[in-house]
N, C-alpha and C positions, 0 to 999 in steps of 0.2 A: 885745929884748922886755922890757917892764917887768913886775915882779911886782905883782900886785894887792895893795893894802894892805887887810888885813882888820882891822877895829877890835878892840881888846881890850875886851870887855864884861864886866860883872859875871857874866853867864851863863857865858862862856867860862872865866873865872877859877874859878867855882864847879865847873864840870865838871872842870877840871884838878886842883883840890884834891881831888876825889873819885876821881881817877885813872880817869875815865870813858873808855869805849871809844867815841870819836866822831870824825867828820870834818866839816869845815866846807864848805858849798857856798853860793856867792853867785849871785845873779840880779839882773836889773834890776828894782827895785821899782816897782810901779805903784800909785798912790793908788787905794784902793777895789778893787784887783785881787784881794786875798785869796788863799786857798789854790788857787783855780782857776788863777790866773796863775802862782804859784810852782811848782805841780805841772807845768804845761805847759812852763815854761821849764827845769825840771830833768829833764823827761822821765820823771816818775813818776806813779803813780796818785794822784789827789787824796785817796783814802781813807787813804793812808799819810802824808799831810801833816797833822800834828796841830796844831790851833789852840789857843792859850792864851787863855782868856777870863776877864777880871776881872769878878766879879759881887759883889753884896752882898745880905744879907738885909734884912728889914724894919727892923732896927735900925741898918743901915748897916755891919754887920760884914762885912769883905771876905773873899772866897774866890776860889780859882782853879778852873776846870773845864777839863779837857783833852778835846777832842772831835775826831773824824775831820773832815777838811776838807770832806767831802761830806755832812756831817750837821749838824743843828741841835740845840740843847739845849732840851728841854722844861723850862722854868723851874718849872712846876707839879710835874712829876715829881721834879725836883731838890729842891725845897722839901720835898716829902713824904719823900723818901729821907733827908734830913739833919735832919728834924724841926723845920723853921721854918715860919712862916706864908707867907712869899713870898720869891722871889729875883728880882732884876732886874739887867740889865747895869749896870756902873758908868758914870757919865758919864766921857768920855775924860780930863778933867783930874783927876778923882778916881782913876781907874785908874792914871794916870801917877804920882800921889802915892803910892799904895800899892805899885806895882811898881817904880818908878824907870825904867820904859821907856815910850817913845812908843807909842801905839796903832799897830799894824802891825809893831811890833818887840818885842812883849811875849813874854818868855820866863818859864817857871816856875822857872828856875834863877837864883839870885843876886838875888832880889827884895829891894827896900828893906825891906819889912815881911815878917815871917813870917806866912803865911796858910795855912789848911787847903787842901790840894790834893785835888780829886776828879777822877776819870778815868773816862770811859766804859769799861766792863769789856772790850769787844772790842778796845780798843787794845792790851791786854796779849797778845792772841792773834797780833798781827802780828810776824813775825820781825824786821822793821826799820822804823823810822819816821824822818820828817823833822820837826823841831820848831824853832821860832825860837830863835836863839842870842843874842838881845838887841839886834838892830839890824835895821832894815828892809832886806830883800834878803839876809839871812844866815840860813841854816838849818843845824842840826846833824843829821847822819845818825847813827843809833845803833840798837843792838838795843833793842826795847821793854823787855827785861829790865833794861837799864841805867836807863831812865826809872823803872821801878818800884823798883829798888834805891836810887837816889839820892833820889827824892821821897817814896817810901812813900805813894802816893796812896790815898785811900779809893775803892774801885771801886764804881761806880754804873751803873744801866742807865736812861739818860735821853735817848737819841738819838731824834730824829724825822727 
């Protein structure tokens, strides 16, 4: 039996540096499968799979928003909550430049640029979450309290 080779990503290195309580879980990545596919393959509720979305304000200033897999972000509500005119998703090439990760493998940990991190407030209520560990098909399982401790996200209520 061969042991599966898990890549060492900047996210994993950042989590280890923070002495985070996490375990890694792999699944067969599917293009455009999103959290629905990863949740199904790992046998967990999609609500507990947290997506990392790279967005930008009207001036092009990047930010990260963490959202439940089964919810969407109201960009209008997010813009209002953080006091900017508008928020829009980053073009994939721009997102990759800011984060250092390919879309589908974006993690909020170990990003290339330091960006503000916002998080849907109800994510903190979950005892445990699954979040991307910096590679397509690789999620980190951890208590939501670890996510809050390490990232210190600004909590917002912008889910739809």
